C-alpha positions in Angstrom: -162.3 63.1 -62.3 -165.9 61.8 -62.6 -167.5 62.3 -59.2 -169.5 59.1 -59.6 -166.4 57.1 -60.2 -164.6 58.9 -57.3 -167.5 58.1 -54.9 -167.6 54.5 -56.0 -163.9 54.0 -55.3 -164.2 55.9 -52.0 -167.1 53.7 -50.9 -165.0 50.6 -51.8 -162.1 51.9 -49.8 -164.3 52.7 -46.9 -165.7 49.2 -46.9 -162.6 47.2 -47.4 -160.5 49.2 -44.9 -163.1 48.7 -42.2 -164.2 45.2 -42.9 -161.6 42.6 -41.7 -163.5 39.7 -43.3 -163.5 41.4 -46.7 -159.9 42.6 -46.5 -158.5 39.3 -45.2 -160.5 37.4 -47.9 -158.8 39.6 -50.6 -155.4 39.0 -49.0 -156.0 35.3 -49.0 -157.3 35.4 -52.5 -154.2 37.0 -54.0 -151.9 34.5 -52.3 -153.6 31.6 -54.1 -152.4 30.1 -57.4 -155.7 30.6 -59.1 -156.1 34.1 -57.6 -158.7 36.4 -59.1 -159.1 39.5 -56.9 -161.5 41.2 -59.4 -163.9 38.3 -59.3 -163.6 38.0 -55.5 -164.5 41.7 -55.1 -167.3 41.5 -57.7 -168.9 38.7 -55.7 -168.8 41.1 -52.7 -170.8 43.7 -54.6 -168.2 45.9 -56.2 -167.6 46.2 -59.9 -165.1 48.5 -61.5 -163.9 49.6 -64.9 -160.3 49.0 -65.8 -159.3 52.6 -65.2 -161.2 53.2 -61.9 -158.1 52.7 -59.9 -157.0 56.1 -61.2 -159.5 57.6 -58.7 -157.2 56.3 -55.9 -154.5 58.7 -57.2 -156.9 61.6 -56.7 -157.8 60.4 -53.2 -154.2 60.0 -52.1 -152.9 63.4 -53.2 -153.4 66.7 -51.3 -156.5 68.5 -52.5 -160.2 68.7 -52.1 -160.7 64.9 -52.3 -157.7 63.9 -50.1 -158.6 60.8 -48.0 -156.5 60.9 -44.8 -156.9 57.1 -44.4 -154.5 56.7 -47.4 -151.8 58.3 -45.3 -152.5 55.7 -42.6 -149.6 54.4 -40.6 -146.9 55.7 -38.2 -144.5 58.6 -38.5 -141.6 59.8 -36.5 -141.2 63.5 -36.0 -137.8 65.0 -37.0 -136.0 66.9 -34.2 -138.2 69.7 -32.8 -138.6 72.0 -29.8 -142.2 71.0 -29.2 -141.4 67.5 -27.8 -143.3 65.7 -30.5 -142.0 62.2 -31.2 -144.5 60.0 -32.9 -147.7 60.5 -35.0 -150.1 57.9 -36.1 -152.9 58.1 -38.6 -155.5 55.4 -38.0 -156.0 53.6 -41.3 -159.7 52.9 -40.6 -161.0 55.9 -38.7 -158.5 58.6 -40.0 -158.0 59.7 -36.4 -154.7 61.3 -35.6 -152.7 60.5 -32.5 -149.6 62.4 -31.3 -147.2 60.8 -28.8 -149.8 58.1 -28.3 -152.7 60.3 -27.5 -155.6 61.4 -29.7 -155.7 65.0 -30.8 -158.6 67.0 -29.3 -159.8 68.1 -32.8 -158.8 67.7 -36.4 -160.0 68.9 -39.8 -158.8 68.7 -43.4 -159.1 71.6 -45.8 -159.5 71.7 -49.6 -155.7 71.8 -50.2 -155.3 68.6 -48.1 -153.8 70.4 -45.1 -154.6 68.7 -41.9 -155.0 70.9 -38.8 -155.0 69.3 -35.3 -155.3 70.7 -31.8 -153.3 68.8 -29.2 -153.7 68.4 -25.4 -150.5 70.4 -25.0 -152.3 73.5 -26.3 -150.4 73.4 -29.5 -151.8 73.3 -33.0 -150.3 71.1 -35.7 -150.8 71.9 -39.4 -149.3 69.3 -41.8 -149.6 67.9 -45.3 -148.9 64.3 -46.2 -147.2 62.6 -49.0 -148.5 59.0 -49.2 -146.6 55.9 -50.3 -146.8 54.8 -53.9 -148.9 52.1 -55.4 -146.9 49.5 -57.4 -147.0 50.6 -61.1 -148.0 54.2 -60.6 -146.7 56.3 -63.5 -145.1 58.9 -61.2 -144.0 57.3 -58.0 -143.8 59.6 -55.0 -140.8 60.3 -52.8 -140.6 58.7 -49.4 -143.9 59.0 -47.5 -143.7 61.9 -45.0 -145.4 65.0 -43.8 -144.4 68.7 -43.6 -145.9 71.6 -41.9 -145.7 73.7 -38.7 -146.6 73.5 -35.0 -147.6 76.5 -33.0 -149.1 77.6 -29.7 -152.9 77.4 -29.8 -154.4 80.8 -30.6 -153.5 83.6 -32.9 -150.1 85.0 -32.9 -148.4 81.9 -31.4 -144.8 81.2 -32.3 -144.6 78.7 -35.2 -142.0 76.0 -35.7 -141.5 74.2 -39.0 -142.2 70.5 -38.4 -141.4 67.4 -40.5 -141.8 63.7 -40.0 -140.9 60.5 -41.8 -143.0 57.4 -42.3 -141.6 54.4 -40.5 -142.6 50.8 -40.1 -142.8 49.3 -36.6 -143.1 45.8 -38.1 -140.2 46.2 -40.4 -139.8 45.2 -44.0 -141.8 42.3 -45.4 -138.9 41.3 -47.6 -136.3 41.1 -44.9 -135.3 37.5 -44.0 -134.5 38.4 -40.4 -136.8 41.4 -40.1 -135.3 43.2 -37.0 -135.3 46.8 -38.1 -138.2 49.3 -38.4 -136.8 51.0 -41.5 -136.2 54.3 -39.9 -132.8 55.9 -40.7 -132.6 58.2 -37.8 -134.7 56.9 -34.9 -135.4 59.6 -32.3 -134.1 58.7 -28.9 -135.4 61.7 -26.9 -138.8 60.3 -25.9 -139.4 59.0 -22.4 -140.0 55.3 -21.7 -143.6 56.2 -20.9 -144.2 57.9 -24.2 -142.6 55.0 -26.1 -144.8 52.5 -24.2 -148.0 54.6 -24.8 -147.2 54.9 -28.6 -146.5 51.2 -28.9 -149.5 50.1 -27.0 -151.8 52.3 -29.2 -150.6 51.0 -32.5 -150.4 47.4 -31.3 -153.9 47.6 -29.8 -155.3 48.9 -33.1 -153.3 46.5 -35.3 -154.8 43.4 -33.7 -158.3 44.9 -34.1 -157.9 46.0 -37.7 -156.1 44.2 -40.5 -155.8 47.5 -42.4 -153.8 49.1 -39.5 -151.6 46.0 -39.3 -150.8 46.2 -43.0 -149.8 49.8 -42.6 -147.2 48.9 -40.0 -145.3 46.9 -42.6 -142.9 48.2 -45.3 -142.3 46.5 -48.6 -138.9 47.5 -49.9 -136.7 45.7 -52.3 -133.0 46.3 -52.9 -131.9 47.2 -56.4 -131.2 44.2 -58.7 -132.8 41.9 -56.3 -134.1 39.7 -59.1 -137.6 38.5 -59.7 -138.3 36.9 -56.3 -140.5 39.6 -55.0 -141.7 41.7 -57.9 -141.4 40.5 -61.4 -142.2 43.7 -63.3 -142.4 47.2 -62.1 -144.0 49.2 -64.8 -142.5 52.7 -64.4 -141.4 52.1 -60.8 -137.7 51.5 -60.7 -136.3 49.1 -58.1 -134.3 52.1 -56.7 -137.6 53.8 -56.0 -138.8 50.8 -54.1 -135.6 50.9 -52.1 -136.0 54.5 -51.2 -139.7 54.7 -50.4 -141.2 51.3 -50.6 -144.8 50.9 -51.7 -148.2 51.3 -50.2 -149.0 47.7 -49.2 -152.6 48.2 -48.2 -153.5 50.4 -51.2 -151.7 48.1 -53.7 -153.7 45.2 -52.3 -157.0 47.0 -52.6 -156.1 48.2 -56.1 -155.4 44.6 -57.1 -159.1 44.2 -57.3 -159.7 47.2 -59.5 -159.2 46.2 -63.1 -156.6 43.7 -62.3 -156.1 40.1 -63.5 -153.6 37.4 -62.7 -151.4 36.2 -65.5 -150.5 32.6 -64.9 -147.8 32.6 -67.5 -146.2 35.6 -66.0 -146.9 34.5 -62.4 -147.9 38.0 -61.4 -150.8 40.4 -61.1 -150.7 42.7 -64.1 -153.0 45.2 -65.7 -154.6 48.5 -64.8 -152.1 49.7 -62.2 -149.3 49.4 -64.7 -147.0 47.0 -62.9 -146.8 43.4 -61.9 -146.7 41.9 -58.4 -146.0 38.2 -57.8 -147.9 36.1 -55.4 -144.8 36.0 -53.2 -145.3 39.7 -52.6 -148.5 39.1 -50.8 -147.5 35.8 -49.3 -144.6 37.6 -47.6 -146.9 40.3 -46.4 -149.4 37.8 -45.0 -146.6 36.0 -43.2 -145.4 39.2 -41.7 -148.8 40.2 -40.4 -148.8 36.8 -38.7 -145.4 37.6 -37.3 -146.5 41.0 -36.1 -149.5 39.6 -34.3 -147.4 36.8 -32.8 -144.9 39.3 -31.4 -147.8 41.2 -29.8 -149.1 38.0 -28.4 -145.7 37.2 -27.0 -145.5 40.7 -25.4 -148.9 40.3 -23.8 -147.8 37.0 -22.3 -144.4 38.1 -21.2 -145.7 41.3 -19.6 -148.6 39.8 -17.8 -148.2 39.5 -14.0 -149.1 36.0 -12.8 -149.6 34.9 -9.2 -147.2 32.1 -8.5 -147.9 31.2 -4.9 -150.4 28.5 -5.4 -148.3 26.7 -8.0 -145.0 27.1 -6.2 -146.2 26.3 -2.7 -149.4 24.2 -2.7 -149.1 22.4 -6.0 -145.5 21.3 -5.7 -146.2 20.1 -2.1 -149.2 18.2 -3.4 -147.3 16.6 -6.2 -144.6 15.5 -3.8 -147.0 14.1 -1.2 -148.7 12.0 -3.9 -145.6 9.9 -4.3 -145.0 6.8 -2.2 -141.7 6.1 -0.4 -140.1 4.2 -3.3 -140.9 7.1 -5.8 -139.6 9.7 -3.3 -136.2 8.0 -3.5 -136.2 8.1 -7.3 -133.3 10.4 -8.5 -135.4 11.5 -11.5 -138.4 12.6 -9.4 -137.2 16.2 -9.3 -137.3 16.5 -13.1 -140.6 14.7 -13.3 -142.3 17.1 -10.9 -140.6 20.1 -12.6 -142.3 19.0 -15.8 -145.6 18.8 -14.0 -145.1 22.3 -12.6 -144.5 23.6 -16.1 -147.8 22.0 -17.3 -149.6 23.5 -14.3 -148.0 26.9 -14.8 -149.1 27.0 -18.5 -152.6 25.9 -17.6 -152.8 28.6 -14.9 -151.4 31.2 -17.3 -153.9 30.3 -20.0 -156.7 30.7 -17.4 -155.5 34.1 -16.3 -154.9 35.3 -19.8 -158.1 33.8 -21.3 -160.2 37.0 -21.4 -157.3 39.2 -22.6 -156.3 36.8 -25.4 -159.8 36.1 -26.5 -160.7 39.7 -26.8 -157.5 41.0 -28.2 -156.7 38.3 -30.7 -160.1 37.4 -32.0 -159.0 38.0 -35.6 -155.7 36.2 -35.3 -157.5 33.1 -34.0 -160.2 33.4 -36.7 -158.0 33.9 -39.7 -154.9 31.8 -38.8 -155.9 29.4 -36.1 -153.0 27.0 -36.2 -150.4 29.8 -36.4 -152.1 31.4 -33.4 -151.9 28.2 -31.3 -148.3 27.7 -32.2 -147.4 31.3 -31.3 -149.3 31.1 -28.1 -147.7 27.9 -26.9 -144.3 29.2 -27.8 -144.9 32.4 -25.8 -146.1 30.5 -22.8 -143.2 28.1 -22.8 -140.8 31.0 -23.1 -142.4 32.8 -20.2 -142.1 29.8 -18.0 -138.4 29.4 -18.9 -137.7 33.1 -18.2 -139.8 33.4 -15.0 -139.1 30.0 -13.5 -135.5 28.9 -14.5 -134.7 25.2 -14.1 -132.2 25.7 -11.3 -134.7 27.6 -9.1 -137.6 25.2 -9.7 -135.3 22.2 -9.2 -134.1 23.7 -5.9 -137.7 24.3 -4.7 -138.8 20.8 -5.7 -135.8 19.2 -3.9 -136.6 21.2 -0.8 -140.2 19.8 -0.8 -138.8 16.3 -1.4 -136.4 16.8 1.5 -139.3 17.8 3.7 -141.5 14.9 2.7 -138.6 12.4 3.1 -137.9 13.8 6.6 -141.6 13.6 7.5 -142.6 10.3 6.0 -139.8 8.2 4.4 -137.1 8.4 7.1 -139.5 7.8 10.0 -140.9 4.7 8.2 -137.3 3.5 7.5 -136.4 4.0 11.2 -139.5 2.1 12.2 -138.6 -0.7 9.9 -135.1 -0.8 11.4 -136.6 -1.0 14.9 -138.6 -4.0 13.7 -135.4 -5.5 12.5 -133.8 -4.9 15.9 -136.8 -6.7 17.6 -136.6 -9.5 15.1 -132.8 -9.9 15.7 -133.5 -10.1 19.5 -136.2 -12.7 19.0 -133.9 -14.7 16.7 -131.1 -14.5 19.4 -133.4 -15.8 22.1 -134.8 -18.6 20.0 -131.3 -19.8 19.0 -130.1 -19.7 22.7 -133.1 -21.8 23.8 -132.3 -24.3 21.1 -128.7 -24.5 22.3 -129.9 -25.2 25.9 -132.1 -28.0 24.7 -129.4 -29.6 22.6 -127.4 -32.7 23.9 -124.1 -30.9 23.5 -121.5 -30.7 26.2 -121.3 -27.6 28.5 -118.2 -26.3 26.6 -119.9 -26.8 23.2 -123.0 -24.9 24.4 -120.9 -22.0 25.7 -119.1 -21.8 22.3 -122.5 -21.7 20.5 -123.8 -19.0 22.8 -120.7 -16.9 22.2 -121.2 -17.1 18.4 -124.9 -16.3 18.7 -124.1 -13.3 20.9 -121.4 -12.1 18.6 -123.7 -12.4 15.6 -126.4 -10.5 17.4 -124.2 -7.7 18.6 -122.9 -7.3 15.0 -126.5 -6.9 13.7 -127.5 -4.6 16.5 -124.4 -2.4 15.9 -125.2 -2.3 12.2 -128.9 -1.5 12.6 -128.3 1.1 15.3 -125.7 2.7 13.0 -128.3 2.9 10.2 -130.8 4.3 12.6 -128.4 7.0 13.7 -127.6 7.8 10.1 -131.3 8.1 9.3 -131.9 10.3 12.3 -129.0 12.6 11.2 -130.3 12.6 7.6 -133.7 13.5 8.9 -132.4 16.4 11.0 -130.3 17.7 8.0 -133.3 17.5 5.7 -135.5 19.3 8.2 -133.0 22.1 8.4 -132.9 22.4 4.6 -136.7 22.3 4.3 -137.8 24.5 7.1 -140.7 27.0 6.6 -138.1 29.8 6.5 -136.1 28.1 3.8 -139.2 27.4 1.7 -140.6 30.9 2.1 -137.3 32.6 1.2 -136.9 30.4 -1.8 -140.4 31.2 -2.9 -139.8 34.9 -2.5 -136.5 34.8 -4.4 -138.3 33.0 -7.3 -141.1 35.6 -7.3 -138.7 38.5 -7.1 -136.7 37.2 -10.0 -139.9 36.6 -12.0 -141.1 40.1 -11.4 -137.6 41.5 -12.2 -137.6 39.6 -15.5 -141.1 40.8 -16.3 -140.1 44.4 -15.7 -137.0 43.9 -17.7 -139.0 42.6 -20.7 -141.2 45.8 -20.5 -138.2 48.1 -20.3 -136.4 46.2 -23.1 -139.3 46.5 -25.4 -139.4 50.3 -24.8 -135.7 50.6 -25.4 -135.8 48.6 -28.6 -138.8 50.5 -29.9 -137.1 53.8 -29.3 -133.9 52.7 -31.0 -135.6 51.6 -34.1 -135.7 47.8 -33.5 -138.7 45.6 -33.9 -140.1 44.6 -30.6 
């Protein structure tokens, strides 16, 4: 292989893997109807001959020119005595991580063997088989690594070690996309190791589009038809089923000697195969899904202080209502909706720095999708942390307290005024009777009727006052400080329990080979 050609392609890979702008621009270009990846890359300063892509084959195979980035992605160790569970090759930096922690040293020799020293005082010596590019004349077997692990130092006991590539974000072609495409997920790792491994790859995937693409598989079932890939060159559909293809490398090679054939509706040319736009559209959509899942995890696992909203804000919203509004049977639901809006605003404020820093590229590349995913995550967190029944109960307690403090006393006061008015009305009527020219017997009959009417009103009004007083006492009991505090604590306990359950559930799903 011409060293100049090799260096040119390696420089291109170095740039495009580490430049989110360049890589995302290429991905967006190949999803357009008038796609021309070669022209796009040429405008960015890279010009290739039609056969330059062959240099990639040299770089991805074990040997003196092996580029470890091309083995980028996540691998699960097969069963071993050393307690090794997951290995990640960083697609941008080539750094290797074992069980979520960086190795203390690593080097690659002229045969493509990678030797690492780990914190556990063990040495790992492995060789990778990378995934295939669509159209390669001799597709590889399933991406994996083989080698050995030993105690650090000469003479240490050695153990044969193997690992299989797996895809935390699943298969870009799956409609439901719930499995990580690992046939025998290891279940021996502790929750802590699982969480550390997941955090590492998700942290890097939101920083680097190259890392995100290497978390996705692209496998098609045999005889699937032309929906995903229209022609395969020498790669059979069965090969795609067994091993999938190297998404990131196929994308970067699409700009090396490729052209887009409109009649065929696919990328064809130097790499010997053909890839439809749908191939890359599905990939782009699944990157968005992957980032959205991570955004949802960040939101669901974030601990939020609820005291101010649950205690002060609900009380404030209730106290803002007048007596008529406080009697409205729909008030509880109305305030609950206001609580939700306040909760989401509060959550956005508390999450602002984390979200801004972590999802800079998601917001930059796909703004509307980011906003939609963020709103959905916040709404779901509210529903999980603050169920309707509990918030409704707390709102009603606050309404009871306000009714007992304000509405009922005002009602009793009004009833007292009505009692006074009734007495004044009685006295006025009696005076009018005395002044009338009626006989003594007629006057006594009129006085009896007035007294009877007055006593009926007094009885009714006093009855209402008694009912109001009893209602007030009952509401005071139901809305005491003790009741409010215990209800608040129950909501907070349940919210924290659900938050912890979300974290534990994520670790369990990840360990069992399900997409988190």
